[in-house]
Kinemage of the C-alpha trace (Angstrom):
@kinemage 1
@onewidth
@group {chain A} dominant
@subgroup {mainchain}
@vectorlist {calphas} color= white
{ca unk a 1} P 11.731 -9.010 -22.067
{ca unk a 2} L 10.471 -8.236 -25.565
{ca unk a 3} L 7.846 -5.605 -26.267
{ca unk a 4} L 4.513 -7.081 -27.215
{ca unk a 5} L 1.505 -5.540 -28.942
{ca unk a 6} L -1.958 -5.947 -27.461
{ca unk a 7} L -5.390 -4.715 -28.475
{ca unk a 8} L -8.089 -3.182 -26.275
{ca unk a 9} L -11.538 -4.807 -26.447
{ca unk a 10} L -14.805 -2.959 -27.062
{ca unk a 11} L -15.292 -3.010 -23.274
{ca unk a 12} L -11.949 -1.273 -22.687
{ca unk a 13} L -10.232 -4.441 -21.513
{ca unk a 14} L -6.645 -5.387 -22.254
{ca unk a 15} L -4.825 -8.645 -21.636
{ca unk a 16} L -1.369 -8.642 -20.083
{ca unk a 17} L 0.581 -11.244 -22.081
{ca unk a 18} L 1.215 -14.521 -20.275
{ca unk a 19} L 5.004 -14.189 -20.512
{ca unk a 20} L 4.931 -10.835 -18.741
{ca unk a 21} L 2.512 -12.102 -16.077
{ca unk a 22} L 4.765 -15.073 -15.361
{ca unk a 23} L 7.938 -12.969 -15.413
{ca unk a 24} L 6.451 -10.467 -12.932
{ca unk a 25} L 4.665 -13.074 -10.791
{ca unk a 26} L 1.192 -11.686 -11.421
{ca unk a 27} L -1.765 -13.895 -10.617
{ca unk a 28} L -5.494 -13.680 -11.242
{ca unk a 29} L -6.961 -11.038 -8.948
{ca unk a 30} L -3.797 -8.912 -8.809
{ca unk a 31} L -4.624 -5.262 -8.092
{ca unk a 32} L -3.203 -2.344 -10.068
{ca unk a 33} L -3.111 1.415 -9.818
{ca unk a 34} L -3.496 2.974 -13.265
{ca unk a 35} L -2.087 6.343 -14.307
{ca unk a 36} L -2.638 7.847 -17.724
{ca unk a 37} L -1.480 10.973 -19.478
{ca unk a 38} L -1.479 11.858 -23.173
{ca unk a 39} L -0.869 8.538 -24.982
{ca unk a 40} L 0.744 6.695 -22.062
{ca unk a 41} L -0.727 4.311 -19.492
{ca unk a 42} L 1.250 3.084 -16.506
{ca unk a 43} L 0.123 0.070 -14.488
{ca unk a 44} L 1.580 -0.357 -10.992
{ca unk a 45} L 0.829 -3.554 -9.146
{ca unk a 46} L -0.513 -2.983 -5.647
{ca unk a 47} L 0.601 -5.618 -3.212
{ca unk a 48} L -1.215 -6.313 0.019
{ca unk a 49} L 1.048 -7.086 2.968
{ca unk a 50} L 0.665 -10.440 4.669
{ca unk a 51} L -1.070 -10.569 8.038
{ca unk a 52} L 2.237 -11.427 9.711
{ca unk a 53} L 4.044 -8.535 8.018
{ca unk a 54} L 1.299 -6.099 8.991
{ca unk a 55} L 1.310 -7.246 12.621
{ca unk a 56} L 5.107 -6.969 12.741
{ca unk a 57} L 5.022 -3.432 11.295
{ca unk a 58} L 2.346 -2.367 13.800
{ca unk a 59} L 4.357 -3.813 16.695
{ca unk a 60} L 7.459 -1.903 15.584
{ca unk a 61} L 5.434 1.313 15.333
{ca unk a 62} L 3.996 0.748 18.818
{ca unk a 63} L 7.460 0.150 20.291
{ca unk a 64} L 8.860 3.318 18.691
{ca unk a 65} L 5.876 5.334 19.883
{ca unk a 66} L 6.228 3.985 23.409
{ca unk a 67} L 9.919 4.960 23.488
{ca unk a 68} L 9.127 8.486 22.257
{ca unk a 69} L 6.424 8.913 24.893
{ca unk a 70} L 8.796 7.701 27.604
{ca unk a 71} L 11.459 10.154 26.417
{ca unk a 72} L 8.927 12.969 26.677
{ca unk a 73} L 7.773 11.843 30.126
{ca unk a 74} L 4.241 11.040 28.965
{ca unk a 75} L 2.480 8.152 30.744
{ca unk a 76} L -0.663 6.213 29.894
{ca unk a 77} L -2.572 8.265 32.454
{ca unk a 78} L -1.745 11.443 30.494
{ca unk a 79} L -3.302 10.226 27.233
{ca unk a 80} L -6.995 11.035 27.986
{ca unk a 81} L -6.034 14.603 28.968
{ca unk a 82} L -3.980 15.040 25.781
{ca unk a 83} L -6.804 13.693 23.596
{ca unk a 84} L -9.368 15.903 25.329
{ca unk a 85} L -7.148 18.970 24.858
{ca unk a 86} L -6.659 18.175 21.148
{ca unk a 87} L -10.409 17.728 20.604
{ca unk a 88} L -11.151 21.114 22.158
{ca unk a 89} L -8.891 22.901 19.643
């Protein structure tokens, strides 16, 4: 994609050219993290996972955690004691 020149407004706003937005699949309301140093700005789009993706990831984490607890011989009944011990430290 070609380099384009843009101008910042008096309010500090810049417009991402339409061609770049379309090429990168950016829509109105897209979120960005902004990093700046010296004369360089970097915009990184922040994507929010879908509800389904988030639920799937949480289920995988729960399954892995359950396996680790089983390997260590820790049962559900042990959890309150472990939490209480950690809070006392």
